[in-house]
Structure formats: C-alpha cells, structure tokens
C-alpha positions in Angstrom: 49.7 -54.4 -30.4 50.4 -58.1 -31.2 48.4 -60.8 -29.6 50.0 -62.2 -26.4 49.8 -65.8 -25.3 47.3 -65.6 -22.5 49.1 -68.1 -20.2 52.1 -65.7 -19.6 51.8 -63.4 -16.5 51.4 -59.7 -17.3 52.4 -57.0 -15.1 51.5 -53.3 -15.7 53.8 -50.8 -14.1 54.5 -47.1 -14.8 52.3 -47.3 -18.0 54.3 -50.2 -19.4 53.2 -53.9 -19.8 55.8 -56.4 -18.8 55.0 -60.0 -20.1 56.6 -63.1 -18.6 58.3 -61.4 -15.7 59.3 -63.8 -13.0 59.3 -66.9 -15.1 62.4 -69.0 -14.7 63.9 -70.8 -17.6 66.9 -73.0 -18.2 69.6 -71.9 -20.5 69.4 -73.8 -23.9 72.5 -73.6 -26.0 73.2 -74.9 -29.5 76.5 -76.9 -29.3 77.9 -78.7 -32.2 74.4 -79.1 -33.8 72.6 -80.2 -30.7 70.2 -78.1 -28.5 71.1 -78.8 -24.9 70.6 -77.4 -21.5 73.6 -79.2 -20.0 76.5 -81.2 -21.3 76.0 -84.1 -18.7 75.4 -86.6 -21.5 78.3 -85.5 -23.7 81.5 -87.7 -24.1 84.9 -86.3 -23.5 85.5 -85.3 -27.1 82.2 -83.2 -27.2 83.1 -81.7 -23.8 86.5 -80.6 -25.1 84.8 -79.0 -28.1 82.6 -77.0 -25.8 85.5 -75.9 -23.7 87.6 -75.0 -26.8 84.8 -72.9 -28.5 85.1 -69.1 -28.7 82.6 -67.3 -26.6 81.4 -64.2 -28.4 79.2 -62.5 -25.8 78.9 -62.6 -22.1 75.3 -62.7 -20.8 74.6 -60.9 -17.4 
C-alpha cells in the first residue's frame, strides 16, 4: 500500500480504509489559463468567456 499523508483523517469501515472523508474543499477550476476558485475578480470579457464555454461533464 502506498504511504499516506499522516495529517489526513482515516476511517476504517467494513474492512475498507477511507482517507480524507469529511474534509471540505473549495472547487478549483482552470479557466482561460488561470486556476481559480471563483470568478469574482474577472472582468466582463473573462466572465463572458466562462459563460460561453462548453461544459463536458456534470459533477454530482
């Protein structure tokens, strides 16, 4: 088994180990060459680019 970062919470259930369960994270997207969590600081042209882009997969 590969080495796991010790700071991540581990939960053992039904003979399986779940790593990082319950950790919340902010969505990070790569938009027009930038890694961003939100588009708050984008100007109108960049926001239009984001709105016009084709979404290939829906995350649930």
